[in-house]
C-alpha positions as CSV (number, residue, x, y, z in Angstrom):
1,X,48.7,2.5,18.6
2,X,45.0,2.4,18.0
3,X,43.9,0.3,15.0
4,X,42.7,2.3,12.1
5,X,39.0,2.1,11.3
6,X,38.2,0.7,7.9
7,X,35.0,2.1,6.5
8,X,32.4,-0.4,5.4
9,X,31.3,-0.2,1.7
10,X,27.9,-1.2,0.6
11,X,28.5,-3.3,-2.5
12,X,24.9,-3.9,-3.2
13,X,23.4,-2.5,-6.4
14,X,20.7,0.2,-6.0
15,X,17.0,-0.7,-6.3
16,X,15.3,0.4,-9.5
17,X,11.6,0.9,-9.8
18,X,9.3,0.5,-12.8
19,X,5.6,0.4,-13.8
20,X,4.4,-2.5,-16.0
21,X,1.7,-2.7,-18.5
22,X,0.3,-5.3,-20.9
23,X,3.4,-4.9,-23.2
24,X,5.7,-5.6,-20.3
25,X,4.0,-9.0,-19.7
26,X,4.1,-9.8,-23.5
27,X,7.8,-9.1,-23.7
28,X,8.5,-11.1,-20.6
29,X,6.3,-14.1,-20.5
30,X,7.6,-15.1,-17.1
31,X,6.8,-11.8,-15.4
32,X,3.7,-13.1,-13.5
33,X,5.7,-16.2,-12.4
34,X,8.4,-13.9,-11.1
35,X,5.8,-12.2,-9.0
36,X,4.7,-15.6,-7.6
37,X,8.2,-16.5,-6.7
38,X,8.9,-13.2,-5.1
39,X,5.8,-13.6,-2.9
40,X,7.0,-17.1,-1.9
41,X,10.3,-15.5,-0.8
42,X,8.5,-13.0,1.5
43,X,6.9,-13.6,4.8
44,X,3.5,-12.5,3.7
45,X,0.6,-14.4,5.2
46,X,-2.7,-14.9,3.5
47,X,-4.6,-17.1,1.1
48,X,-1.7,-18.7,-0.7
49,X,-3.9,-21.2,-2.6
50,X,-5.6,-18.3,-4.4
51,X,-3.0,-15.5,-4.6
52,X,-0.2,-17.7,-5.9
53,X,-2.1,-18.5,-9.1
54,X,-0.1,-16.9,-12.0
55,X,-3.2,-15.8,-13.8
56,X,-4.2,-13.6,-10.8
57,X,-1.2,-11.4,-11.5
58,X,-1.8,-10.7,-15.2
59,X,-2.7,-7.1,-16.0
60,X,-6.3,-5.9,-16.4
61,X,-7.6,-2.5,-17.7
62,X,-7.4,-0.9,-14.3
63,X,-4.5,-2.7,-12.7
64,X,-1.2,-1.0,-11.8
65,X,1.9,-3.2,-11.3
66,X,4.9,-1.6,-9.7
67,X,8.2,-3.5,-9.5
68,X,11.4,-3.2,-7.5
69,X,14.5,-4.7,-9.1
70,X,18.0,-5.3,-8.0
71,X,20.6,-6.6,-10.4
72,X,17.8,-7.6,-12.8
73,X,16.0,-9.7,-10.2
74,X,12.5,-8.9,-9.0
75,X,12.7,-8.3,-5.2
76,X,9.4,-6.6,-4.6
77,X,6.1,-5.5,-6.2
78,X,2.8,-3.8,-5.6
79,X,-0.4,-4.8,-7.2
80,X,-3.0,-2.1,-7.2
81,X,-6.2,-1.3,-9.0
82,X,-7.9,2.0,-9.8
83,X,-11.7,2.8,-9.9
84,X,-14.1,5.6,-10.5
85,X,-16.3,5.8,-7.4
86,X,-19.5,7.4,-6.3
87,X,-22.0,7.1,-3.4
88,X,-25.0,4.9,-3.7
89,X,-27.4,4.9,-0.7
90,X,-24.5,6.0,1.5
91,X,-22.2,3.2,0.2
92,X,-19.1,3.8,-1.9
93,X,-19.5,2.1,-5.3
94,X,-16.7,1.2,-7.6
95,X,-16.5,0.9,-11.4
96,X,-13.6,0.5,-13.8
97,X,-12.6,3.8,-15.4
98,X,-14.0,4.1,-18.9
99,X,-10.6,5.3,-20.1
100,X,-8.4,3.2,-17.8
101,X,-5.4,3.5,-20.1
102,X,-5.4,7.3,-19.9
103,X,-6.2,8.0,-16.3
104,X,-6.5,6.1,-13.0
105,X,-9.9,7.1,-11.8
106,X,-10.3,8.7,-8.4
107,X,-9.6,5.8,-6.0
108,X,-6.6,3.5,-5.9
109,X,-6.9,0.2,-4.0
110,X,-3.7,-1.5,-3.0
111,X,-4.3,-5.2,-3.2
112,X,-0.9,-6.6,-2.4
113,X,2.5,-5.3,-1.3
114,X,5.3,-7.9,-1.4
115,X,9.0,-7.5,-0.6
116,X,11.4,-10.4,-0.3
117,X,12.4,-11.2,3.3
118,X,16.1,-10.6,2.5
119,X,15.3,-7.1,1.2
120,X,12.9,-6.0,4.0
121,X,13.9,-3.2,6.4
122,X,15.1,-0.8,3.6
123,X,11.9,1.1,2.9
124,X,11.4,-0.5,-0.5
125,X,7.6,-0.9,-0.1
126,X,7.4,2.8,0.8
127,X,9.4,3.8,-2.2
128,X,7.1,1.7,-4.5
129,X,4.0,3.4,-3.0
130,X,5.5,6.8,-3.6
131,X,6.5,5.8,-7.1
132,X,2.9,4.9,-8.0
133,X,1.2,8.0,-6.8
134,X,3.7,10.2,-8.5
135,X,2.9,8.8,-12.0
136,X,1.3,11.3,-14.4
137,X,-1.9,9.3,-14.8
138,X,-2.4,9.3,-11.0
139,X,-3.2,13.1,-10.8
140,X,-6.9,12.4,-10.3
141,X,-6.5,10.0,-7.4
142,X,-8.3,11.3,-4.3
143,X,-8.3,8.2,-2.1
144,X,-5.8,5.5,-1.6
145,X,-7.2,2.4,0.1
146,X,-5.7,-0.7,1.7
147,X,-6.5,-3.3,4.3
148,X,-4.0,-3.8,7.1
149,X,-3.7,-6.9,9.3
150,X,-4.1,-5.4,12.8
151,X,-1.0,-7.3,14.1
152,X,1.3,-6.1,11.3
153,X,3.1,-3.2,12.9
154,X,5.4,-2.7,10.0
155,X,2.5,-2.1,7.6
156,X,0.7,0.2,10.0
157,X,3.8,2.3,10.2
158,X,4.4,2.2,6.4
159,X,0.8,3.4,5.6
160,X,0.9,6.0,8.4
161,X,4.1,7.5,7.0
162,X,2.6,7.4,3.5
163,X,-0.3,9.4,4.8
164,X,2.0,11.9,6.4
165,X,3.9,12.4,3.2
166,X,0.9,12.5,0.8
167,X,-2.4,12.8,2.7
168,X,-4.5,15.1,4.7
169,X,-6.5,12.5,6.6
170,X,-6.7,8.8,7.5
171,X,-10.1,7.1,7.8
172,X,-10.7,3.7,9.2
173,X,-13.5,1.6,7.7
174,X,-14.6,-1.9,8.5
175,X,-12.9,-4.4,10.7
176,X,-13.0,-7.9,9.2
177,X,-11.9,-11.1,10.8
178,X,-10.3,-13.9,8.8
179,X,-8.4,-17.0,9.7
180,X,-5.2,-14.9,9.5
181,X,-6.4,-12.3,11.9
182,X,-8.4,-9.1,11.9
183,X,-8.0,-6.6,9.0
184,X,-8.7,-2.9,9.3
185,X,-9.6,-1.0,6.1
186,X,-7.6,2.3,5.8
187,X,-8.3,5.2,3.4
188,X,-5.8,8.0,2.9
189,X,-7.5,11.2,1.6
190,X,-4.8,12.5,-0.7
191,X,-3.6,16.1,0.0
192,X,-4.6,18.9,-2.4
193,X,-1.8,21.0,-1.0
194,X,0.8,22.3,-3.4
195,X,3.5,21.9,-0.7
196,X,3.7,18.2,0.3
197,X,6.4,18.7,2.9
198,X,5.8,17.2,6.3
199,X,2.4,18.2,7.7
200,X,2.3,15.7,10.5
201,X,0.4,17.9,12.9
202,X,-2.3,18.6,10.3
203,X,-3.0,14.9,9.5
204,X,-6.5,14.1,10.7
205,X,-7.5,10.7,11.9
206,X,-11.2,9.7,11.8
207,X,-13.9,7.3,10.7
208,X,-16.6,8.1,8.2
209,X,-19.6,9.7,9.9
210,X,-22.0,6.9,9.0
211,X,-19.7,4.3,10.6
212,X,-19.1,6.5,13.6
213,X,-22.8,6.6,14.3
214,X,-23.0,2.9,13.8
215,X,-20.2,2.3,16.3
216,X,-22.0,4.6,18.9
217,X,-25.3,2.8,18.3
218,X,-23.7,-0.6,18.9
219,X,-21.7,0.6,21.9
220,X,-18.5,-0.2,20.2
221,X,-16.8,3.2,20.4
222,X,-13.7,1.4,21.8
223,X,-13.1,-0.2,18.4
224,X,-12.7,3.3,16.9
225,X,-10.3,4.3,19.6
226,X,-8.4,1.1,19.0
227,X,-7.9,2.2,15.4
228,X,-6.5,5.5,16.5
229,X,-4.1,3.6,18.7
230,X,-2.9,1.8,15.5
231,X,-1.5,5.0,14.2
232,X,-0.1,6.1,17.6
233,X,1.6,2.8,18.0
234,X,3.1,2.9,14.5
235,X,4.5,6.4,15.1
236,X,6.2,5.3,18.3
237,X,7.8,2.3,16.6
238,X,9.5,4.1,13.7
239,X,12.4,1.7,13.5
240,X,10.2,-1.0,12.1
241,X,10.1,-0.8,8.3
242,X,9.4,-3.0,5.3
């Protein structure tokens, strides 16, 4: 007689998401400390001596804290900031929205995404990103910006899939080298389409025209092709998630 199969049951509680504001930090005086501890439980690399300061996580007029909770414990968060932007001599300039509490400006910069190591691989970071841009005060956001460590395949995939869900193009900006590796600046131009179902084939990948000309002038066109390869590589490795 064949042994009967016993179905496995996932006993873990579901993840809940929330946005925080100044009142959230007043009602829970340890909220910033919880963010620090969550970061320590992740495998995030970076300038620990600066980013692990509790004060750096306190809310400002244009900050947007997104939290992921399981059983009352903070297991992940996103720290982002919004700006009003405009071109000055061909360079994008940023200013804090005059009415930051009412709207989020036109550009959202993602400063930090953290998920505890034990919770990674479940798409929690992607869920938090989706949660932010679906907030009512995010209706005016045109660009979502972030820097990706070139060796971090999971982040490349996460941001590519985010663009496929919400954007109409990905632009690559500067490549900056640090002691942790090379970072590539990404910008997702948010889609104006009413139908935000999959439009994978319509997603454009490019660099701003002024940087493309600079790359050509410096004979570094290969670096732009390398950035396109980031997206291609991420799409091939779709099993890698954070």
